N, C-alpha and C positions, 0 to 999 in steps of 0.2 A: 632846541630843547629835546627832551626824550620822547615820550609818546605823543600821539597826534590827536588833534580835534577830529571830529567825525568828518568834517568837510575836507580836511587835509588828507585823511586816510582813504576815504572813498571818492576817488576821482569821478566815478559814476555813482551818483547818490541812490540809484536804484538797487545798489548792493546793501543798503541799510535795511535791517529787519524791522518788522512792525513793532517788536518789543523795544528796540533801540529808539525808533522814531517816537514811540509813546513816552519813553523816559526823557529824551531830549526836549520834547514839548513841555513836560512838567517843569524842567529846569528853566524854561523860558516863558512860562505862562504868566504874564503881567497884564492886568486889566483893571479898569476903573480905579486907577490910583494905587492898586495893590502892588507891593514890591515883595520880592523874595529876599529875605535878610541874609547877609553874609557877615556874621559877627567876628570880631577879633577873638583870640583865645581868652583874653581877660573877660570880655563880654559873655562869651560862651560859658565860662565858668560860673558867672552870675546867673545865667539862665538855667544851667544844669542844677545848681543847688536848690532851685525852687521847683524842680520837677516832682511829680508824684513818685513816692517810693524812695526818695532820696533823704538820707540823714547826713547832716554836716557834722562830721566827727571832730574831736579835738586833737587828732593827729595832724601835725603840720607837714605839708609837702616840702621836701628838701629844697634849699636854695638853688642847688644845682639843677633840679628838675624844673623849678620855676623859671630859671633862665633858659633852659633847653626848649621848653614848650611855650614860653611867653605868657605864663600865668601871672595873675596879680600878686603883689607882695602879700605875704601872710596867708596864701591859699591853704585851705585845709583839705584833707582827704575826704572825698564824697563816697558814701556807700549807697549803692542802688540795689534794692531788693525787687526781684522781678515778678513774683507770684508763683503760680503752680509749676510752670515749666522752668527748670534751671539747668537745662542741657540742650545740646543740639538735636534737632528733630529731623532725622534722615527721611522719615516718611513724608515730610513736607516738601522735599526737593523735587523739582521738575526740570530736567535738562532739555530745554527748549530746542536747542540746535539739532539734536538727533531724533526728534519726535516726528511721527507721521503728520501729515497736513491737518487732519481733523483735530489732533491733540494740540498742535500749534495754534489753531484757530480758537480753541477753548481758552488757552492761556492768554492769547492776545485780547480776548474779551475781558478777562479778569484784569489785565493791565489797564485797559481803557476805563473800566469802572473805577479802579483805584485812582486814576488820573482825575476823574470827575469828582470823587470824594475830596481829593487833596486840593482841588481848585477852590474850595470854600474854606480852606484852613490857612492859618498863619504858618508859613513855611520858612525853614532855615536851611542853609547850605554851607558846606565847607569843602575845601580842597586839601588833600594830603599828598605826600610823595611816598609811594611804596618802593623800597629799595634804597640802600644807603651807599652803594658804590656807584660812581659816576658812569660806569659801563652798563648799568641796568637800573634805571629809574623810570617809574611809571606814575603818571598823575591819576589820582582817583578822586571822584567828586561824589558827595552824598547829599541827599535832600530828604527832609523829614519834617513832620509837624513840630510845633513849639514844645508840646508836651513830651517829646522824645529827645529834647536837647541833651539829656544826660548820655544817651547812646552816641549822639554826634560828638559830644565832648570826649567820651572814652575812646571813640574811634580815632580822634585826632591824637590822643595820647598813645595809642597803640602803634600808629604809624608816625609820620612827621608832618606837622602842619605846614602847608605851603608858605605861610607867612615867615616861618623860620628857615625854610629850606629853599627859597626861591632862587638864591644865587647859585647854589650847587646844581639845582635842577636846570636852570637856564644854560649852564655850561656843560651839561651831561651829554652823553652820546645819543644822537637821534636814533629812534627805533621805529620800525615799520609796524607799529601796533597802535590801536586807538586807545584814548583815555578810558579808564574804568568809570562807569556810572552805577551808583547804588541808590535805589529808591526804597526808603524804609517807612512802613506804615504799621506800627506795632498793634494798633487797636482795630485793624481791619477785621471784618467778619464777612464771610461769604453770604451774600444776600439770598442765594438759592439753597444754602445748607447742604452742599454736595459732600458726600463722605470723604472724598480725596482731599478736601480742604479743612477737615475738622481740627487738624493740628496746625493750621496756618498754611502758608504757601511760600516757597522760595523758588522763584522762576529764574533759572540760570541760562542766559544766552551768551555762551562763551564765544560764539562766532562774532559777536559785536561787543564783547566786553561789558555786558549789562546784567544787573541782577536786581530783582524786586524781592524784598524781604517783608512778608505780609503776615500780620497776626501773631508776631513773635517778638517778645521783649528781650529775650536772652541776648546779651552782648556778643557771646561767642558766635552767633549766627552772622553778625555783622563783620567780625574779625575774619572768620574762616571763609565767609562768602567773598570778601574782598581778596583774600589770599588765593582762593580757588581761581579767580580770574587772573591774578598776578602769576601764579604757577603756570597756568595754561598759556599766558602771554610769553613767559620764558621758554616754554616748550616750543612755541611757534618760531622762536629764534634759534632753536637747536640746542637749548640748555636744559639739562635734566632737572625735573621738579622733585624736591625733597621735603617730605614732612618728617624732619628729623633734626637732631642737634649735631653741632660740629665745633671742634676746638683744635688748637695747635699746642703741641707739647714740645718745648725746646730744651734739649739736654746739653746744649753746647757750653753751659757754664758749670756743669756737673763734673765731679771727679771721674777719672777713668774707672771702669771701661765705658761708663754711660756717655761721656762726652762725644765719643765717636758716633753715637746714634744720630746726632744733629737734631733737626726739627722734623717732627712727624705730625701729620694731620689725621684725626680719627673722627668718625661720624657714627651716629646711632639712629636707628629707625624703629619706632614702636608707637603704639597707641598710648593714650594717657594711662598711667598706672603700670606701664611696662618697665620703667626704670630709665626712660630716655633722658629726662631732665637730671636724674641722679647721676647718671654716667657722664653727661655732658658738663654739668655745672660743678663737678667735684674738682677742686684745685689740687688735691693731694691723693685722690683715690684711696680714701680712708688711711692716710699716712703711709701708703706703700710706694709712692714715687720717691726717687732719690733726692737728697738735699740739693738746693740751688737750681732745681728744675724751674722753668718759667712756663706757666700755662696761660694761654690767651683764649678766651671763649668768644666765639662769634655769635652763636644763638642756639637755643635749645628747641626750636620749633620749625623754622622754615628757612630754606636756602635753595639756591640753584647752582648746579655744577656746569661749568663751561669746559668741556673736554678739549676744545681747540686751543684755548689760552691757558689751560691748566689752573683754573681759578674757581673758587666758590664765593658767591656773594649772598648776603642776607637781606631780608625784606623789611625787618622791623627794628626800631630803636629801643623797644621796651619788651618786657616779659609778661605774659598773661598766664599766671601760674595758679595751681591749686593751693589752698591754704589749710588742707586737712591735717597737716603735720606741724602747723605753726601755732603755738600758744601765745598768750598775752605778752610774754617776755622774750619772744623770739627776736633775734637781732635783725631779721629781714624786714620787720616793720619800719625800720629806719629808712628804708628805700622805697616804701610804698607810695604810689601816686593816686590810686583809686581802688575801691573794692566793690565787689558784687556779691549779693546773697550771703550776708554775714549776720550773725548775732552781734548786736551792738549793746554794750553794757556801760552803765555809768559807774566808773571806778574812781580810785583816788587820783588817777591821771586824767579824769574827764571821760567823755563818751568816746569809746574806742571799739573797733572791730576786734572780735575775739579769735576767729579762725576755728580750726578743729572740726568743722562741719557739724556744729551743735544745732544749728537751725535747720539745715537741709544738707543734702549731699552736694558736692561740686561747688563749694564756696571758692571764689576766685579773687585775684587781685592783679592789678597792673603794677609791676615793679620797674624801677629804673635798672638799666643794665649795670649801673655802678655796684649793684648788689653782687655781681660776679667778680669784682676786682678788675683784672685786666680784660678788656674786651676789644674786639675789632670788627670792622664792617665787611671784611673779605679775608679769605684764607687761601693757602695753596691747594692744590689738587689733593683729594683724600687718599692717604696711604691705606687706610682701613675703612671698610664699610661693614657695619655690624647689624644684622637682623635680630631684634629682640622678640622672642616668641614665648608662648605659654603652651608647651606641648610636652606632656609628661614622658613621652618616649625618647626625648632627646636629652643628651647629657648637658651639663652646664655650659660647655664650650665645644664648638667644632670649627674647623677651617674647611672651606669648600674650595678645592683646587680646580675643579671642573667649572668652567665659565657657565655652561648651560645649566648645571645644577645650582650654581649661585643665583642665577636669574630665576630659575624655577622655584627655589625656596623663598626668594623675595616676593615673587608673584603669588605665592600661596602662604604668605606670612600668617601663621596661626596664632590667634590671641583670644582674649575675651573682651566683650564690651565693657565700658567703664561708666562711671557716674557723670562723665562729661557729655554723655549722650542721653537723650530723652527716650529711654527704653524701660521695659518692665524689669523687676528684680529677677524674674525667671530668665529673661533674655540675657542678663548679665552673667549668668552661670554657664552659658553655652560657649563652646569653642567655635570660632568663626574664622574665615579667611578674609584678610584685608590686604590686598596687594600693595606691597611696598609701604605698608602702614599708612596709606593715604586714602581716607574715606572721601576725600574732596576731589578726586580725579573725575573730570567730566568728558575726557576724550577716550579713545579706544585703548584697552589694556596693552595691546602689542606695542604701542608707542613708548610706554614706560619700559617694557621688556627690552626693546632695542636700545633705549637710552642707557639703562643700567648695564647692558652687555658692553656698550662702548666704554662705560666707566671702568669695567673690569678689564677689558682689552687694553685700555690705556695704562693700566698698571695697579689699580686698587686691589687689595686683598680682601676676601670676604670671609666673615665669621658669623656663626649663629650662636647667640646666647640664649639659653633657656632661663627666663626670669621667673618661672613659676616653681614647680617642684618636679623631681625626678622619681620615676617608678621605684617603689620599694617592694611592695607585694601585690599591688593592684593599681588601677587608675585612680582610685580614691584614697589609697594608702601610699602617700608620697614622702620622700625625703625633701624637706624644704631646702631651697637654694638661697642662702642668705645674701643680702646685698653686699656685705663685706667680701664674700667670695667672688662675686661678679666683678667688683672693683679691683680686687687683687688680680683677677684674670685679665682685666683691661691693662693693668700695668705690665703683666707678663707678656702680653701681645706687643705692647709698645717697646719693651726692652728685649725682645727676642729671647725670652727666658723659657719658652716651651719648645720642645722637640716634638715632632708630629709623626704619626704613623697611620696607615690606611685603616678606616673603620669598615670592617667586613660587612656590616649590616647595611651600609649605604655607600656603594661605590662612587668615588669622586669626593668623598668626605674624609677628613683626617681628624683624629682625636689625639690628645696628648699622650706621650709615652708615660708609662708608670713612673719611671725614675724622675723625669723632668717635672711632672705635675706634683709629685710628692715633695719636691724641693720648694715648689710654689705654695702648696697648701697641704701640709701633712695630714694624712687621713682621708684624702680625696678618694683614693681607690677603695676605701672601705664602704663607700656609699654610692659612687657615681660611675661605676663601670659595670658592664654587663654581668660579669662573674659574681658581683656582690649582691645582686637582686634575687628575690624569690619569685617563683612561678614564671620560669623562663618562657614556657610555651605560650602562656597567656600574653606575656609581654610581646613576643614576636608576632602574635596574631594582631595585637593592637597596633604595633609599628607598621605592619603591612596594611592594615586598614587605614591608618592615617595617610600613608603614601597613596593608596587608592583614592581616598577622598581628595587629595591634591590633584591627582590625574583627572578625576571627574570634574573638579572645579575648573581646571584649565580647558577641558574639552568644551565646556559651556562658554567660558569667558573669552576664549581665543578662537572660536569657530570661524571668525572672520579673517583669520590669518593662519592658514594651514601650515605654512613653512615654520613659523615660530612655534606653533603648537607641537609639531612633530619633534623639534629639537628639545623642547622642555619635557615633553612626555617621555621621550627616549631616555633622557638623563635620570628621571625619577624611576622609570620602570626597571632599570637594571637591578634594583634592590628587591623587587617583588619575588616572592617564593611561592 
């Protein structure tokens, strides 16, 4: 089978961390006739629908999803409303593996106290398989109190219940990594009222593939916490971790000249709200792809790149998507399996989740991938890697022909926080750097830099999309970049419809020639080229400032790897005036 039990992985058990040892003991703590329950998916559904905060809606789960996940006949969509916190809490995360001994000791004490509390509770556990390709499958196990069965249920829907995937898992490639353990205690409160735990605690021990999620009901913490360990497991095997979407576009059935393009794989990296899902999940790119093109979507959130075997593999069989753009009549509700943090109304069709973020921000749903049409569990190597940014000094599209610059821009991916995160409204207005759009990285940044350098050296082309707005007269007076333009540019990249020329303001970057981009989007040069903007001097000052911010960020984050730092800083500094 794929991943290993802790005994199989650690031939010398003294290599097990106290965090892993505490988690293992929780999974095995049976006493005085007490058992830890391991329900079937049908039984787990019954438990989940009786949990606090759960509404049994009148939306039926599709027969396809019922078969896929082993749900009972007639299963309904369950909506779970979490309370005050409806996004991920970065301030709660503690990366145990890299901490000094005194901080490790503090977190070990927290974990032991959690174990004591859980020992008096009715506990439920489930196993899932992370990874859909037999070359990369990892077993994950979660344990939680009965009152949190709804999160255990949603976790099984987001990944693949072992009961449904056991045959594929048993025959998958053996991997030299331990199983993932997840301990969830949403109602935990720090008995000492320490400030660092006021928003809960997420203890991540990536060295031993273990995570404690404490005082947090939000399902996204459970999904992304598990993915954090899956991604780092893939990295330990030499495969590049990707918080992004990927799809294959096959032109071989199209008329000439498109037929000669063959099959192309394109990927997108950005935080929630950047356009990652819109780019990945579009089957027609706003009706700009040619007739008879065949689009196959792997996933819009998480995959791993294997540069040795030129393959990409996805981690999840479902989609965990925002519903802020989906109203009552949206066709995507036909593919929904579960919802979170939604307004539920009694309508002519019964009690149904509404979407549109009317109750709170960041309403979510777990959808079947059948919503995407054609989908697959693995793809070929990415021909195109696209960084999605929100930086008003950048044009809507650039190609980065210099590998060091491509890595540097990915490592300083500039964006804004989104409602998927538990941050203040003020924080969501600030520009921030999120390397490679992955806020879940637990290892050193230089490892991602080297990984993506290998992706580019293996043949992937790099582009930057600005999915925000472009300078018109100031940093607050911008020309909006519509999604329709971005999708048209995606098609232009796939069909080689753009000719490129050097961008003098950023050596190593290319921008579209005027003639070629006007054929793609008439009027582009009236808004999105340097000569079309006002207040040129102020624009150049801001562009230089943004580059300096990138350099300063890298000097802090890559101080532990001077060789990598020098390469990236040199690539950026060529543009400074």
